[in-house]
N, C-alpha and C positions, 0 to 999 in steps of 0.2 A: 577439252572434252565437251562435246554437245550436250546441252541440257535437254533431258528426255521430256517430251510432251506427254503427260499422263493420260491424255484422252485418245491417242491414236494407236495404242497397243505396242507391239514389239516389231512390227514391220513398218518401217519409217516411210509410209506412203499415205497420204491424206488429201481430202478436199476441204477447202475453207469456204464456207457459206457466209456471206455478208448480209445480214437481215436489213441493216440500215439501207443498203443499196437496193434491196426489194422494195422497201418503203418509198424510196427516191423514185424508182421506176413507176410504181403505182400513182405517184403524184403527177409525173409527166404524162400517164395516160389520162388522168383526170382533167388535165389541162386541155386535151384534144377533144373532149366530148361535152355535150350540153350538160349543164348542171343537174338536170332532172334525169339524165340517163344513168341506169344502174350498171354495176360492174359484176360480171360473173367471172371469177378467177378460175382458170384451168390449172388444176393441181394434180391431174392424172399422171400416171407413170412415175409415181413417187415424186410429184412436183417436178417433172422433168429432170429427175435424177438429183434434186436438191434436198429431198427429204419431206415426205408428205406431211407429217404432224408439226414440225417446227415452222415450215413455210406457211401452212394453213393457220396456225396459231397467230403468226404475226400478221397475215392478211386479214384475219378476222379482227384483230385489234386495231387495224387501220380502216376498218369499217366497210370491207367489201360486202356486197349485198347477197352474193351466191357463190357456191363452189361447185366446180364441175369435175367429174371423175369419169373413169372409163368403165368401172364395174362396181358391182354391189360390194365386193370385198374391199375396195379402196373406201367406199362410203361407210362401211361398218367401222374401219379403223378410225375414221374421223369422229364417228359417234362415240366409240369407246374412249377418245381423248376428250370427251365432254364438249365437242364442238356442236353448237346447236343451229348454226346457220343452215339455210336451205341448201340441199345438195341434189344436183341433178347427174344421173348416170347418163352419159353420152351415148354409150353402146346399147344394144338391145339385150333383153333378158328373156330367157326361156320361161314358159308358163309355169313350170314346176318350181321356179325359183322366185315366185312373186312374194312368198310369206315374209321374207326379211324387210320388203319395202314398208309393210305396216309395223314391223317390230322396231325399225330403226328410223321411221319417218323419212324415207327416201323417195325422191321423185323420179319416175322412169321416163325414158324416151318411148314414144308410141308411134308406129307407123304400119301396124296391121290391125284390121278389125277384130280378128280372132283373139288377139292378145288382150285388146281393150275390153272385150266382153268378158273374158274370164276375170280381168282385174276388177271390173264393175260388180260382178257376182260376189267375189271375195270381199270387196269393200262394203257392199250391202250387208253380208252376213256378219260384219263386224260393226255395223253402225257407223261406217266411216265414209268419207268422200275422198277419193284418191286424186291428188293433183297429178297432172301429166303435162309434158311438153311434146308437141307433135313435130316430128322431123320431116321437112319437105325437101326432096331432091330437085334442085334447079339446075343441075349440071354436073355435080360431082360423080354421079354413077355409083354411089356407095349405098348406104341405107337411106332410107326415107321414101315417103309417098311421092310419086312423080308429080310435078308441079301442075299438070293439066288434070290430074285426079284429086288434087289436095282439097279443093273447096267441098266436093261432094264427101270426101272422107271426114272432114272436119264437121259437116252437118250431122253425119251418122254418129260420130262420138259425142257430139253436143247433146244428142237425144238420150244418152246413157244417164240414168238418174244418179249414179254414185261416182261419176267422173266429173272433175272440174278441168277444163282446158286452161291451164295457167300460163301456158307459153307455147310459141310456135317458132321454129327456127330453121335455118338453112346453113350450109357451109359453102365458102367461097373456094373454088377449085383452083383457080390460076391467077389469084389476085396479084402475086408477085411478078407475073410474066405477060398477062394478057389482060389489058384494061378493057378492051371492047367486050370480051366474053364476060368478065366480071360485072360490067354495067348491065349486060343482058340478064345475068342472074338476079341482080338487084331489081331490075324492072319486073321480072316475073314474080318475085317475092313481094314486092310493093303492090303489085296488081292483086295478088291473092289477098293480102292484109286489108286493102281497100274494099275489096269484095265482101269480105267478112263484115267489115264495119257497116257497109251499106245494107247488110241483111240483118243488122242488129247483133251480130256476134262479136263481142269485145273480147279480145285476148290481151290481158295486161302486159305480158312479157314477150316482146318481139325481138329476136336477136339473130344477127347474121355476121357481125363483124368479129373476124378473127384479128390477130396482130396486125396484119396487112391492112384489113378493113379499118382498125382503129386509126392508123396512121394516115392512109392514103385515100379513103373513101368515106367522106363524111356522110354520104347518103346511105351508108350501110349501119349507121349507129342505132337507128330506131329507139326502142326504150331500153334496151340493154346491150352491152358489148360483152365480148367473150375473149379477152386476151389470154395468150399463153406465153409464147416465147419472149415477148417484149418485157413482160413482168420479171424475167430473169436476166435482163440486161443483154439480150442477144437479138441481133437484127435478122429478119427474115429476107431482106433484100439490102443491096448496097445503095448508098446515097439517100437514105430516108432522112427526113427533117425532124428527127426526134432524137434528143440526147438521153442516152441510157448508160447505166453503170452496171458491169458484169457482176453478177452475184456470186459466182462460183470460181474458185481458183483451185488448180490441181498441182499438188507439190510432192516431192519425194526427197531422198538423200542419197548421196553416193555411198555405196556399200563396199566397193572394191576398186582398186586401181592397180594396173601393171603396166610395165614398159614392154612393148612388142617391136620386133624387127620390121623394116620394110618388106613389103610383100606378104605380110600375114593376113589370112582370111579370117574375117569376123562374122560370127553367127552362122545360123544354118544356111548352107548352100554357098557359102563364101560370096555373097553378092557384094560385099565391100572388102577391098584389099588395101591394106595401109600403104600410102604413097611413099612413106619414109619412116625411119624409126620414130616412134611415137609412144604416147601414153593413152590407153584405153580404160575408161571406167565403166562400171556396171551399176545400173539402177534397178531397184526392186519394184518394177511395175511392167505390165505387159498386157497382151490381148485378153488374158484371163481377168483382167480389171476393167476391160472395156476400152483400153487404149487401142486404137485401130491398127491392125497389122498393115494396112495400107499406107501407113506413115513410115514403113521401112525405108531407110536410106534418104528420107526426106523431112521427117518430123523435126521441128526446132525445139530446143530446150535453152533455158537460161541458167547460167551458173555464175555467181558473183558478178552479175550484171553483164556477162559476156555471152554471146550467142554461139551455139554449136548445133550440129545436125546429128540425128541418130545414125549410127553406122552399122549397116547390116540389117537383117530381118529382125522385126520386133518378135520376141519369144513370148510364151504363155505368161511368164512371170517375171521376166526381166528384159531390159534393153541395154545396148552398148553404145558408148559415145567416144569418138576419137577427139581428145582434147589437146592434142599436140603437146607443146611444151608449157601450156598455161598452168598457173598455180591453182590446181584443183586437187582437193584432198577428201579422203574418206570422211563422211559426216557433213560435208557441205550441202546446203539446200539447193535443190534443183526445181526450177519452175517449168511446168509443162503447159499450163494455162495460167495466165495472170501477168502480173507487172513486177519488174525489178526497178531499179532506180531510173534508168533511162529507156528501158526496152519493154515490149509487151508481146504476149502471145494470146490470141484469141481463139475462142471455140470456132468462129467463122473462118479463120485462117486454117485450122486443122481440118475443118470440114472441106474446104476447097482443095487442100493438098491431097486428102484421102478420097475425093470424088464422092462426098455425101453432103448432108445438110447439118447445120448446127444442132438441130433437134437430136440427131442420132449420137453426136458426140457427147452431150450432157447426159441424155437418157441411158446411153450405153455403159456409164460408169457403174461398176458392180458393187454388190453389198460389202465385198471385203475392203473397200476403200472407205475408211471412216469419214464422216462428215463432221467438221468442227465448226460450230455456229459462234459467230461474232456479230454484235456482242451476245455472249451466252446470257441465259437468264441469270440474273445477278445472284452470286452466292450469298450476298448480304440479305437476300430475302430469307434465307434459312436462319432461324434464330441462333445467333452466335453469343448470346450473353451467357451461355452455359458452357463449361468446359466439355471438349469431345474426347472420347476414348476410342481407340482402335479395338473392335471386337467383332469376330466373325460368327454370327449365330444364323441357324436356319430360320427361314420365315415362310409362313403360309399366307397367301393372299386370300382374304375372306370376302365373299359377296362381291367380288369384282368380275364383272362381265367379261367372258372370253379368256379367263386366266385359270383354268382348271389344272391343277397338278404342275404349276409352273415353279421351276427351280428359282430360287431367291435366297439371298442372305444379306446380312448387314456388313457394311465395310467399316462404319464407325457409328458410335451413339453418343448422344448428349441427353441431358435430362428431358429436353423437350423436342428433340429431333434426331433423325437417323439418316444414314446414307445407305441406300440399297443398291445391290448389284443383281441384275435380272437378265434372263434370256430374252425378254420382250421389252420393247420400249415403252416406258411410261411417258407421260406427257405433263407438262405444267398445267396445274389447276385440276388435275384429277384427284378425286376423293378415294382413299384407300382405307381398308380395314385389315389389320395385320395381327398375326399370332407368332410371337417370338418364342422359340422353343429351344432353350438352352438344355444342355445335358443335366440331368439330376435335378432340375428345377421345373416347377409347374409352368405351363405356357403363360406368357404375359399378352393380354389383348390390348390392342391400341388402335387408333385411327388418326388420320391427318390428311394433309393436302400436299401433293407434289408441287414444289416450288422452283425446281430446276431439273433438267434431264438432258443427258448427253451420251453419245456412244463412246464406250471406253476401248473395246476391242472387238475383233470379229466375233459377233454372236453375243456379246455382253454389253450391257448399258448400265450406267450409273444414274441415280436419281436421288435428290435431297427431299426428305419428307419432314415438314413441319407438323408436329403433333397438336391436336386440337386442345386437349386438357390433360392428357396423360402424362405422368411423371415416371421417368425411367431411371431416376438417379440411383436406384437400388441395383440396377444392371451395369452402372457405369464405373465409378472409381474402383480401381483394384480388380476389374473384371478380368477373368481368365477362362471363362467357359468357352465352348465352341461345339463343333460338330461331334 
């Protein structure tokens, strides 16, 4: 009988995220850059599919200087998790959405004078100075002031009384395939920075290096680097001279096995026909989870340290594998990304097979694939000197930003702590105020600190809360109340 993992729900498909490997990769990055060069960690797109809050908390604990996201919404989630590091929104923001920048102390990317002037007025009305990073287009052709216009633009923004130009940056368009063009971009950007300095315009944070820049272009390091993919142990190109450890593994379990005759068609369109009498297994994962449909008939899987290939088309929720006469049983663990005893499947391999890039493989993993973090925030941090009692009580979150009318209840209670089940993810070190509302009992108000948090199943999260001073012993022993 397979021992159930209580943190992955009832559908046995999950991703394991190794936070120690994240720390290792950050250390490798720091070895490649000058000691004085700062690190802006890219955690956009839910930290490339690895989980925005747990990844960011570890990176902050490791001392990164800045976090980069794609949108205000991602930045707000970081602030609600009590992360105080500077946050840059790499994407552009509409003028009507400026207000949250002040509410949550978020730094915007600026590349239009119109936006800068509105930001300046709103900052002045609040008695604030708005920090901004100016984006320069040196050849990406996406957002950004054209490099030939950038100096004049910077001069205009510099004159605004309530704007501080904290940073200027560009993005390398072809660093993995075109060294000559990348060096041209860097010459244009360096020329702009030198021109600013010569005119007395000092911009403290100058950044251009993405992951390829960090590894292969020392001239791109400037005063800050902006790694993304390599933080997560993934390589943006082959043959790079940096040792990384993959942070994410993707796993599932065999849920069905049957014997089929030679000549049987498997999955939609019968693109796979069994060459002999054989055994075919079914796995509970598909393109609805972000596993690429392009891996039909070619995606590798590892079972009991043996390699197999997906048989037939990838379905929305399931895939099939011809395992022949090998000893594979229902409940066996299956590795889709990760390592077994002697074999390994990487996101880079899947990307090559499916005709895409590693970014898309990890970013595409859906929310119904639970992320399990190892090492998890230690349960020992929860106060365990008191006996715990299972009790399911409704809980209201009080004075917790962004949590109005949120469904929440206790899983178990001790005299000085409790475990919550919520629809939204709490994060370690968050301060919470709670009202426990047992039937036929007056509400009990308490407050405390989240010491661990992890996803339990689709849409539900568990979090351990250590109470500050409250004593819930009266609600514990012999407790029988509930909804």
